[in-house]
ZAROMI-300017 format. One record per atom (N, C-alpha, C): atom name; x, y, z negated; residue number from 0; residue in one letter. Coordinates in pm, whole numbers, plus 50000, padded with zeros to 5 digits. Layout:
BEGIN
site: CA; u: X; v: Y; w: Z; pos: NUM; code: A
...
***
This chain:
BEGIN
site: N; u: 50078; v: 49882; w: 49996; pos: 0; code: M
site: CA; u: 50000; v: 50006; w: 50011; pos: 0; code: M
site: C; u: 50089; v: 50127; w: 50006; pos: 0; code: M
site: N; u: 50059; v: 50210; w: 50094; pos: 1; code: G
site: CA; u: 50150; v: 50349; w: 50108; pos: 1; code: G
site: C; u: 50113; v: 50428; w: 49986; pos: 1; code: G
site: N; u: 50207; v: 50554; w: 49989; pos: 2; code: D
site: CA; u: 50167; v: 50649; w: 49893; pos: 2; code: D
site: C; u: 50032; v: 50709; w: 49919; pos: 2; code: D
site: N; u: 50003; v: 50744; w: 50040; pos: 3; code: K
site: CA; u: 49858; v: 50791; w: 50078; pos: 3; code: K
site: C; u: 49755; v: 50717; w: 50005; pos: 3; code: K
site: N; u: 49736; v: 50598; w: 50007; pos: 4; code: E
site: CA; u: 49625; v: 50518; w: 49962; pos: 4; code: E
site: C; u: 49625; v: 50531; w: 49813; pos: 4; code: E
site: N; u: 49736; v: 50558; w: 49735; pos: 5; code: K
site: CA; u: 49730; v: 50560; w: 49575; pos: 5; code: K
site: C; u: 49676; v: 50714; w: 49547; pos: 5; code: K
site: N; u: 49690; v: 50810; w: 49626; pos: 6; code: R
site: CA; u: 49630; v: 50939; w: 49581; pos: 6; code: R
site: C; u: 49473; v: 50945; w: 49546; pos: 6; code: R
site: N; u: 49448; v: 51022; w: 49447; pos: 7; code: R
site: CA; u: 49305; v: 51038; w: 49429; pos: 7; code: R
site: C; u: 49235; v: 51114; w: 49505; pos: 7; code: R
site: N; u: 49117; v: 51121; w: 49578; pos: 8; code: R
site: CA; u: 49061; v: 51196; w: 49659; pos: 8; code: R
site: C; u: 48915; v: 51221; w: 49611; pos: 8; code: R
site: N; u: 48862; v: 51354; w: 49628; pos: 9; code: F
site: CA; u: 48704; v: 51372; w: 49573; pos: 9; code: F
site: C; u: 48661; v: 51449; w: 49689; pos: 9; code: F
site: N; u: 48529; v: 51388; w: 49725; pos: 10; code: Y
site: CA; u: 48463; v: 51438; w: 49830; pos: 10; code: Y
site: C; u: 48355; v: 51543; w: 49789; pos: 10; code: Y
site: N; u: 48371; v: 51686; w: 49833; pos: 11; code: V
site: CA; u: 48289; v: 51786; w: 49812; pos: 11; code: V
site: C; u: 48238; v: 51852; w: 49929; pos: 11; code: V
site: N; u: 48130; v: 51867; w: 49971; pos: 12; code: G
site: CA; u: 48088; v: 51943; w: 50072; pos: 12; code: G
site: C; u: 48152; v: 51906; w: 50213; pos: 12; code: G
site: N; u: 48162; v: 51769; w: 50223; pos: 13; code: G
site: CA; u: 48220; v: 51718; w: 50359; pos: 13; code: G
site: C; u: 48371; v: 51743; w: 50359; pos: 13; code: G
site: N; u: 48413; v: 51795; w: 50256; pos: 14; code: R
site: CA; u: 48578; v: 51799; w: 50277; pos: 14; code: R
site: C; u: 48640; v: 51732; w: 50148; pos: 14; code: R
site: N; u: 48775; v: 51685; w: 50166; pos: 15; code: W
site: CA; u: 48827; v: 51620; w: 50029; pos: 15; code: W
site: C; u: 48933; v: 51701; w: 49943; pos: 15; code: W
site: N; u: 48956; v: 51689; w: 49815; pos: 16; code: Y
site: CA; u: 49038; v: 51755; w: 49749; pos: 16; code: Y
site: C; u: 49108; v: 51655; w: 49652; pos: 16; code: Y
site: N; u: 49220; v: 51690; w: 49634; pos: 17; code: S
site: CA; u: 49320; v: 51572; w: 49589; pos: 17; code: S
site: C; u: 49414; v: 51647; w: 49497; pos: 17; code: S
site: N; u: 49420; v: 51660; w: 49366; pos: 18; code: P
site: CA; u: 49502; v: 51699; w: 49256; pos: 18; code: P
site: C; u: 49624; v: 51649; w: 49303; pos: 18; code: P
site: N; u: 49653; v: 51528; w: 49364; pos: 19; code: D
site: CA; u: 49789; v: 51473; w: 49381; pos: 19; code: D
site: C; u: 49846; v: 51532; w: 49498; pos: 19; code: D
site: N; u: 49762; v: 51632; w: 49594; pos: 20; code: C
site: CA; u: 49844; v: 51681; w: 49727; pos: 20; code: C
site: C; u: 49826; v: 51827; w: 49701; pos: 20; code: C
site: N; u: 49782; v: 51893; w: 49581; pos: 21; code: A
site: CA; u: 49755; v: 52038; w: 49577; pos: 21; code: A
site: C; u: 49847; v: 52096; w: 49478; pos: 21; code: A
site: N; u: 49873; v: 52224; w: 49481; pos: 22; code: T
site: CA; u: 49965; v: 52289; w: 49387; pos: 22; code: T
site: C; u: 49879; v: 52349; w: 49261; pos: 22; code: T
site: N; u: 49912; v: 52305; w: 49150; pos: 23; code: P
site: CA; u: 49872; v: 52342; w: 49034; pos: 23; code: P
site: C; u: 49909; v: 52469; w: 48994; pos: 23; code: P
site: N; u: 49793; v: 52569; w: 48950; pos: 24; code: L
site: CA; u: 49810; v: 52716; w: 48921; pos: 24; code: L
site: C; u: 49778; v: 52734; w: 48776; pos: 24; code: L
site: N; u: 49675; v: 52693; w: 48710; pos: 25; code: C
site: CA; u: 49666; v: 52689; w: 48575; pos: 25; code: C
site: C; u: 49603; v: 52582; w: 48516; pos: 25; code: C
site: N; u: 49615; v: 52580; w: 48384; pos: 26; code: R
site: CA; u: 49558; v: 52448; w: 48318; pos: 26; code: R
site: C; u: 49543; v: 52495; w: 48172; pos: 26; code: R
site: N; u: 49403; v: 52445; w: 48148; pos: 27; code: Y
site: CA; u: 49346; v: 52476; w: 48012; pos: 27; code: Y
site: C; u: 49312; v: 52347; w: 47952; pos: 27; code: Y
site: N; u: 49342; v: 52325; w: 47826; pos: 28; code: A
site: CA; u: 49306; v: 52204; w: 47743; pos: 28; code: A
site: C; u: 49239; v: 52232; w: 47613; pos: 28; code: A
site: N; u: 49161; v: 52139; w: 47563; pos: 29; code: D
site: CA; u: 49116; v: 52148; w: 47446; pos: 29; code: D
site: C; u: 49111; v: 52029; w: 47388; pos: 29; code: D
site: N; u: 49049; v: 51977; w: 47283; pos: 30; code: I
site: CA; u: 49035; v: 51852; w: 47208; pos: 30; code: I
site: C; u: 48985; v: 51754; w: 47305; pos: 30; code: I
site: N; u: 48868; v: 51776; w: 47374; pos: 31; code: F
site: CA; u: 48816; v: 51682; w: 47466; pos: 31; code: F
site: C; u: 48841; v: 51677; w: 47610; pos: 31; code: F
site: N; u: 48867; v: 51780; w: 47675; pos: 32; code: E
site: CA; u: 48900; v: 51784; w: 47797; pos: 32; code: E
site: C; u: 49028; v: 51883; w: 47850; pos: 32; code: E
site: N; u: 49064; v: 51850; w: 47968; pos: 33; code: A
site: CA; u: 49159; v: 51946; w: 48042; pos: 33; code: A
site: C; u: 49093; v: 51977; w: 48166; pos: 33; code: A
site: N; u: 49110; v: 52090; w: 48194; pos: 34; code: V
site: CA; u: 49081; v: 52141; w: 48321; pos: 34; code: V
site: C; u: 49192; v: 52223; w: 48394; pos: 34; code: V
site: N; u: 49224; v: 52197; w: 48526; pos: 35; code: T
site: CA; u: 49350; v: 52235; w: 48591; pos: 35; code: T
site: C; u: 49294; v: 52293; w: 48719; pos: 35; code: T
site: N; u: 49346; v: 52419; w: 48757; pos: 36; code: L
site: CA; u: 49292; v: 52490; w: 48871; pos: 36; code: L
site: C; u: 49406; v: 52457; w: 48987; pos: 36; code: L
site: N; u: 49360; v: 52413; w: 49079; pos: 37; code: Y
site: CA; u: 49472; v: 52383; w: 49194; pos: 37; code: Y
site: C; u: 49431; v: 52466; w: 49326; pos: 37; code: Y
site: N; u: 49538; v: 52487; w: 49415; pos: 38; code: Q
site: CA; u: 49506; v: 52529; w: 49547; pos: 38; code: Q
site: C; u: 49563; v: 52440; w: 49642; pos: 38; code: Q
site: N; u: 49478; v: 52405; w: 49742; pos: 39; code: T
site: CA; u: 49541; v: 52296; w: 49881; pos: 39; code: T
site: C; u: 49625; v: 52385; w: 49948; pos: 39; code: T
site: N; u: 49690; v: 52303; w: 50035; pos: 40; code: E
site: CA; u: 49777; v: 52369; w: 50139; pos: 40; code: E
site: C; u: 49689; v: 52440; w: 50226; pos: 40; code: E
site: N; u: 49582; v: 52419; w: 50257; pos: 41; code: K
site: CA; u: 49488; v: 52502; w: 50354; pos: 41; code: K
site: C; u: 49434; v: 52633; w: 50272; pos: 41; code: K
site: N; u: 49456; v: 52657; w: 50118; pos: 42; code: G
site: CA; u: 49430; v: 52780; w: 50075; pos: 42; code: G
site: C; u: 49304; v: 52765; w: 49995; pos: 42; code: G
site: N; u: 49223; v: 52649; w: 49985; pos: 43; code: A
site: CA; u: 49113; v: 52650; w: 49887; pos: 43; code: A
site: C; u: 49147; v: 52617; w: 49760; pos: 43; code: A
site: N; u: 49048; v: 52685; w: 49667; pos: 44; code: F
site: CA; u: 49066; v: 52638; w: 49526; pos: 44; code: F
site: C; u: 48978; v: 52542; w: 49495; pos: 44; code: F
site: N; u: 49026; v: 52469; w: 49368; pos: 45; code: F
site: CA; u: 48939; v: 52366; w: 49297; pos: 45; code: F
site: C; u: 48970; v: 52364; w: 49159; pos: 45; code: F
site: N; u: 48888; v: 52314; w: 49071; pos: 46; code: T
site: CA; u: 48927; v: 52263; w: 48932; pos: 46; code: T
site: C; u: 48916; v: 52103; w: 48936; pos: 46; code: T
site: N; u: 48969; v: 52049; w: 48869; pos: 47; code: F
site: CA; u: 48985; v: 51913; w: 48832; pos: 47; code: F
site: C; u: 48981; v: 51907; w: 48680; pos: 47; code: F
site: N; u: 48848; v: 51845; w: 48614; pos: 48; code: R
site: CA; u: 48842; v: 51806; w: 48475; pos: 48; code: R
site: C; u: 48864; v: 51677; w: 48464; pos: 48; code: R
site: N; u: 48948; v: 51649; w: 48346; pos: 49; code: E
site: CA; u: 48969; v: 51511; w: 48287; pos: 49; code: E
site: C; u: 48957; v: 51505; w: 48150; pos: 49; code: E
site: N; u: 48917; v: 51390; w: 48101; pos: 50; code: S
site: CA; u: 48912; v: 51373; w: 47967; pos: 50; code: S
site: C; u: 49055; v: 51346; w: 47890; pos: 50; code: S
site: N; u: 49058; v: 51416; w: 47780; pos: 51; code: T
site: CA; u: 49171; v: 51394; w: 47702; pos: 51; code: T
site: C; u: 49160; v: 51291; w: 47592; pos: 51; code: T
site: N; u: 49041; v: 51219; w: 47583; pos: 52; code: V
site: CA; u: 49034; v: 51127; w: 47479; pos: 52; code: V
site: C; u: 48995; v: 50993; w: 47539; pos: 52; code: V
site: N; u: 49069; v: 50891; w: 47537; pos: 53; code: D
site: CA; u: 49056; v: 50754; w: 47600; pos: 53; code: D
site: C; u: 48889; v: 50706; w: 47577; pos: 53; code: D
site: N; u: 48830; v: 50670; w: 47706; pos: 54; code: G
site: CA; u: 48710; v: 50626; w: 47675; pos: 54; code: G
site: C; u: 48591; v: 50712; w: 47672; pos: 54; code: G
site: N; u: 48631; v: 50847; w: 47670; pos: 55; code: L
site: CA; u: 48526; v: 50946; w: 47649; pos: 55; code: L
site: C; u: 48504; v: 51006; w: 47798; pos: 55; code: L
site: N; u: 48349; v: 50973; w: 47824; pos: 56; code: G
site: CA; u: 48315; v: 51011; w: 47968; pos: 56; code: G
site: C; u: 48298; v: 51170; w: 47975; pos: 56; code: G
site: N; u: 48305; v: 51232; w: 48092; pos: 57; code: I
site: CA; u: 48275; v: 51385; w: 48135; pos: 57; code: I
site: C; u: 48158; v: 51398; w: 48180; pos: 57; code: I
site: N; u: 48065; v: 51476; w: 48120; pos: 58; code: D
site: CA; u: 47931; v: 51525; w: 48167; pos: 58; code: D
site: C; u: 47952; v: 51609; w: 48303; pos: 58; code: D
site: N; u: 47882; v: 51589; w: 48415; pos: 59; code: G
site: CA; u: 47896; v: 51685; w: 48513; pos: 59; code: G
site: C; u: 48017; v: 51657; w: 48615; pos: 59; code: G
site: N; u: 48021; v: 51717; w: 48719; pos: 60; code: A
site: CA; u: 48127; v: 51694; w: 48814; pos: 60; code: A
site: C; u: 48258; v: 51692; w: 48758; pos: 60; code: A
site: N; u: 48370; v: 51602; w: 48804; pos: 61; code: A
site: CA; u: 48493; v: 51623; w: 48765; pos: 61; code: A
site: C; u: 48574; v: 51750; w: 48855; pos: 61; code: A
site: N; u: 48513; v: 51742; w: 48973; pos: 62; code: V
site: CA; u: 48584; v: 51851; w: 49078; pos: 62; code: V
site: C; u: 48479; v: 51940; w: 49109; pos: 62; code: V
site: N; u: 48530; v: 52078; w: 49099; pos: 63; code: E
site: CA; u: 48456; v: 52205; w: 49150; pos: 63; code: E
site: C; u: 48529; v: 52292; w: 49228; pos: 63; code: E
site: N; u: 48479; v: 52318; w: 49356; pos: 64; code: V
site: CA; u: 48551; v: 52415; w: 49456; pos: 64; code: V
site: C; u: 48487; v: 52548; w: 49412; pos: 64; code: V
site: N; u: 48606; v: 52636; w: 49411; pos: 65; code: L
site: CA; u: 48606; v: 52773; w: 49357; pos: 65; code: L
site: C; u: 48632; v: 52857; w: 49489; pos: 65; code: L
site: N; u: 48584; v: 52987; w: 49485; pos: 66; code: G
site: CA; u: 48647; v: 53093; w: 49594; pos: 66; code: G
site: C; u: 48763; v: 53160; w: 49526; pos: 66; code: G
site: N; u: 48808; v: 53242; w: 49593; pos: 67; code: K
site: CA; u: 48936; v: 53305; w: 49553; pos: 67; code: K
site: C; u: 48890; v: 53392; w: 49423; pos: 67; code: K
site: N; u: 48778; v: 53475; w: 49406; pos: 68; code: A
site: CA; u: 48729; v: 53547; w: 49291; pos: 68; code: A
site: C; u: 48735; v: 53479; w: 49172; pos: 68; code: A
site: N; u: 48655; v: 53362; w: 49179; pos: 69; code: A
site: CA; u: 48637; v: 53280; w: 49079; pos: 69; code: A
site: C; u: 48774; v: 53210; w: 49032; pos: 69; code: A
site: N; u: 48860; v: 53182; w: 49123; pos: 70; code: A
site: CA; u: 48993; v: 53104; w: 49101; pos: 70; code: A
site: C; u: 49063; v: 53237; w: 49002; pos: 70; code: A
site: N; u: 49065; v: 53340; w: 49034; pos: 71; code: R
site: CA; u: 49132; v: 53445; w: 48971; pos: 71; code: R
site: C; u: 49078; v: 53472; w: 48833; pos: 71; code: R
site: N; u: 48943; v: 53448; w: 48819; pos: 72; code: S
site: CA; u: 48844; v: 53474; w: 48693; pos: 72; code: S
site: C; u: 48915; v: 53355; w: 48601; pos: 72; code: S
site: N; u: 48916; v: 53238; w: 48641; pos: 73; code: F
site: CA; u: 48954; v: 53121; w: 48560; pos: 73; code: F
site: C; u: 49099; v: 53143; w: 48519; pos: 73; code: F
site: N; u: 49197; v: 53198; w: 48618; pos: 74; code: M
site: CA; u: 49326; v: 53222; w: 48544; pos: 74; code: M
site: C; u: 49317; v: 53357; w: 48453; pos: 74; code: M
site: N; u: 49238; v: 53436; w: 48466; pos: 75; code: D
site: CA; u: 49218; v: 53571; w: 48368; pos: 75; code: D
site: C; u: 49162; v: 53497; w: 48219; pos: 75; code: D
site: N; u: 49088; v: 53419; w: 48244; pos: 76; code: E
site: CA; u: 49013; v: 53338; w: 48111; pos: 76; code: E
site: C; u: 49128; v: 53248; w: 48058; pos: 76; code: E
site: N; u: 49220; v: 53196; w: 48117; pos: 77; code: H
site: CA; u: 49331; v: 53118; w: 48055; pos: 77; code: H
site: C; u: 49439; v: 53147; w: 48088; pos: 77; code: H
site: N; u: 49496; v: 53271; w: 48055; pos: 78; code: A
site: CA; u: 49615; v: 53331; w: 48102; pos: 78; code: A
site: C; u: 49721; v: 53260; w: 48058; pos: 78; code: A
site: N; u: 49720; v: 53188; w: 47929; pos: 79; code: A
site: CA; u: 49827; v: 53123; w: 47869; pos: 79; code: A
site: C; u: 49871; v: 52997; w: 47936; pos: 79; code: A
site: N; u: 49771; v: 52951; w: 48030; pos: 80; code: G
site: CA; u: 49803; v: 52825; w: 48089; pos: 80; code: G
site: C; u: 49826; v: 52840; w: 48242; pos: 80; code: G
site: N; u: 49860; v: 52973; w: 48281; pos: 81; code: I
site: CA; u: 49913; v: 52982; w: 48433; pos: 81; code: I
site: C; u: 50052; v: 52935; w: 48464; pos: 81; code: I
site: N; u: 50086; v: 52839; w: 48552; pos: 82; code: I
site: CA; u: 50203; v: 52811; w: 48574; pos: 82; code: I
site: C; u: 50258; v: 52929; w: 48679; pos: 82; code: I
site: N; u: 50329; v: 53009; w: 48603; pos: 83; code: T
site: CA; u: 50402; v: 53127; w: 48663; pos: 83; code: T
site: C; u: 50469; v: 53125; w: 48791; pos: 83; code: T
site: N; u: 50521; v: 53023; w: 48823; pos: 84; code: A
site: CA; u: 50637; v: 53010; w: 48942; pos: 84; code: A
site: C; u: 50544; v: 52974; w: 49051; pos: 84; code: A
site: N; u: 50429; v: 52893; w: 49024; pos: 85; code: N
site: CA; u: 50339; v: 52850; w: 49142; pos: 85; code: N
site: C; u: 50263; v: 52993; w: 49177; pos: 85; code: N
site: N; u: 50203; v: 53067; w: 49073; pos: 86; code: Y
site: CA; u: 50115; v: 53170; w: 49078; pos: 86; code: Y
site: C; u: 50192; v: 53281; w: 49160; pos: 86; code: Y
site: N; u: 50339; v: 53320; w: 49145; pos: 87; code: D
site: CA; u: 50419; v: 53399; w: 49179; pos: 87; code: D
site: C; u: 50439; v: 53379; w: 49320; pos: 87; code: D
site: N; u: 50447; v: 53230; w: 49373; pos: 88; code: R
site: CA; u: 50482; v: 53184; w: 49521; pos: 88; code: R
site: C; u: 50360; v: 53214; w: 49586; pos: 88; code: R
site: N; u: 50224; v: 53187; w: 49537; pos: 89; code: I
site: CA; u: 50127; v: 53211; w: 49613; pos: 89; code: I
site: C; u: 50056; v: 53348; w: 49613; pos: 89; code: I
site: N; u: 50065; v: 53426; w: 49509; pos: 90; code: F
site: CA; u: 50006; v: 53551; w: 49494; pos: 90; code: F
site: C; u: 50092; v: 53660; w: 49496; pos: 90; code: F
site: N; u: 50236; v: 53615; w: 49474; pos: 91; code: G
site: CA; u: 50330; v: 53736; w: 49460; pos: 91; code: G
site: C; u: 50338; v: 53767; w: 49304; pos: 91; code: G
site: N; u: 50458; v: 53832; w: 49265; pos: 92; code: E
site: CA; u: 50453; v: 53852; w: 49133; pos: 92; code: E
site: C; u: 50404; v: 53983; w: 49096; pos: 92; code: E
site: N; u: 50297; v: 53972; w: 49005; pos: 93; code: P
site: CA; u: 50213; v: 54083; w: 48953; pos: 93; code: P
site: C; u: 50304; v: 54189; w: 48885; pos: 93; code: P
site: N; u: 50243; v: 54335; w: 48897; pos: 94; code: K
site: CA; u: 50319; v: 54433; w: 48801; pos: 94; code: K
site: C; u: 50298; v: 54426; w: 48669; pos: 94; code: K
site: N; u: 50387; v: 54475; w: 48603; pos: 95; code: E
site: CA; u: 50390; v: 54460; w: 48474; pos: 95; code: E
site: C; u: 50261; v: 54563; w: 48420; pos: 95; code: E
site: N; u: 50206; v: 54511; w: 48306; pos: 96; code: G
site: CA; u: 50068; v: 54583; w: 48242; pos: 96; code: G
site: C; u: 50125; v: 54673; w: 48161; pos: 96; code: G
***
């Protein structure tokens, strides 16, 4: 089995999204779940939710496709989880506040 078959793929709206093939931009975790914001090679943004507790199911969809404004809002809400090297490469380094 090749590398491609091992990758996780999630189908949303007739397109597939894979956390294994996308660039992570921001990660938020609490006691029960972790949510990571990704950008695909084609520029689409999506979040991937996964349980942080073995055997605990997650209510709702594990993958949510976001527009650019919603992706920026996610990063603003979880600023401590931004992966700065990836952010700077994709959006450019922001000005100091």
